[in-house]
N, C-alpha and C positions, 0 to 999 in steps of 0.2 A: 263676242267672246267664244273661244273654242270649248266645246263640251267634250271633256276627256273622261272616259270611263276607266276606272282603275279595277283591273282584274288581278288581284293578288293571289299568290299561291306558291307552293313548293315546286310545282311542275316537275315532279319526280317520277316519271318524265311527263312532258307535255304530250297530249294526244289529240286525235281528230275531234273529239267531243269538245275540248276547250276551244278549239278554233271555230267549230260550228256555232257554239253559243255566242262567241264574240261577233261572228258574222250576223247572227240574229239581231244583236243590239244595233249594229250598223244598218242592217236592212230595214229595221223598224224606225230608223232615224231617232233613236234614243240618245245617241252620242255621235260626235263627229269623228272620233277616233277611240281606239281601245289600247290601253297600255297594259301589257302583261308584266306586272311587277313581281320579279322573282324574289321570294322571301328567303333570307339566309337562315332564319330560325323561327319557325312558327311556335308561339308560346304553348300551343296545345299539342305539339308533336315533338317535344324536346328529345324523346327517346327513340324516335324513328330513325331508320337507316337511310339518311339522305346522302346522295352523291354530293360532291363539293359544289359550292356556289358557282364556280366557273364552269363546271361540266353541265349543270342544269341551265345556266345562262346560255351556253353554247348551243345546247339542244333547242332551247326556246327560240333563240335567234335563227337557227337553221329552219325551224318549223314555220316561222313567220316571213321568211325571205320571199319577196314578191307579193305578199298579201297587202292589199291596199288598206290604209288607215289602221293597221295593226302594228304595234311596236313593242319591242322588248325593253325592259328597264331594269337597271341594277341600282336604282335610287336607294333602296334600303341597305345596300351593302356598306354604305358609309355611315349608317345610322347606328346608334347604340343597340345592342342585342340583349334580350330577344326583341324582335321588331314588333311594334304595336301599330295597328292600322290608324289609330287616332293620331299618333305622332307623325306617321307617314303622310296622311292627308293634310295635316296642318303645315308640315314642311313643304309639301308639294305646292300648296296654296300660296305660301310666301315666296317660294322660288319661281313659280310661274303665275304671276298675277293676271296674265292674259287668258287664263283658263278657268272654267268652272269644272270642278272635279266631282264625279259621281262614283259611287261604289257598286260593284257587281259581285254578289256572293251567292252561294248555293243555299238551298232550303235547310240543309244540315247545319250550316253556319248560322242561319237566322235563328234556328231553335236554341242555339247556345249563345246568341248574341249578347244576352244580359251578363255573360261572363267575360266579355271582351273588355279590355282596358278602356275606360272612359267611353263606354258604349253610348251613354245618353248624349254626350257631346257630339258623337258621330251622327246620331239620329237628328239632333237639333240643327246641325250645320250642313249636312250633305244629303242629297237624294240617294236612295239605295234601291237597287234593282235586285230582286231575289229570283233565281232561276229554280224551276221545280226539280225534285228528285222523285223517282217512282216510289220509293219506300218511305217518303216523309210527307205528311200532310201539313199545310200551312193554312190557317184560317185567314183568308184574304180580308174579311170584314174587320178583323181585330188589328190590322196593321196601322201604324202611325201614318199621318197624312202624306209624308214624303217617302214612304217605303212601299214599293210596288212589286207585286207578284207577277212575274212574266208568264205568258202562256206560250213559252218557247217549246220546241220539241224536247221530249225526254231523251236524255243521253244515257244509254245503259253501258257505260264503260267507265273505268277509273284507273288511276295510276297504279293502285294496288293490284288490280286485275292484271295489268301489264307486267308488273314485277313478278307476280305469281306465274304467269304464262312463261316468262323467260326462265324462271327457276325450274319449271317443268319441261323445258326444252321445246316449247310450242312457239309457233310463228306469231308475230305481232304486226305483220305487214298490213293487215286490214284496219288497224286501229291507231296507227301513228303515221305521220307524214313520212314519205320515203327517206328523206335526208336524216330524220331522227332514227329510223330503223337502221340505217347504214351506220350512224355513229354508235348506236347501242351494240350492234353486232360486231363491229370492228374492234370495239374496246371491251367487249364481253361484260358490259354493265349488267348489274342485277342477277348475275348467274352464280 
């Protein structure tokens, strides 16, 4: 059975930190592949300034081109909105019965996980990997049996930082893949 790690997010825009964390999952043999599932509407970010689904999908696809075992997915685009991870995981499981789906989330998401739609079902049915954030403490000893805190590198960048840099006229060349920077600059995204 193929172990597929689901890395869901707005990816508004995708950056080098996202890719580094996915690479860590693969390098540690926690999964056979990582699917970057671009979310059309995050229930917790309904008022945020998202680029269109297609533009974010295009940037994510460009960022992952040539990356082994990393794939972009628009699976949630055809699902009811807002998209809920419980529904996504269950739909993925029935659509791809040859795969074991795992969930990859940040420590910030873990701290609010009890507000997620059907969060108990997710915990009971799926293995969850939580990556650390420098500003958030997670008590590893209090985690359920199938929730694992990763000891991955701390990534000190965010999509919000990138959007702020662009609004301030600063370069983002060192924090996003070159193809993503090219798309953003050419289309004047986030300015």
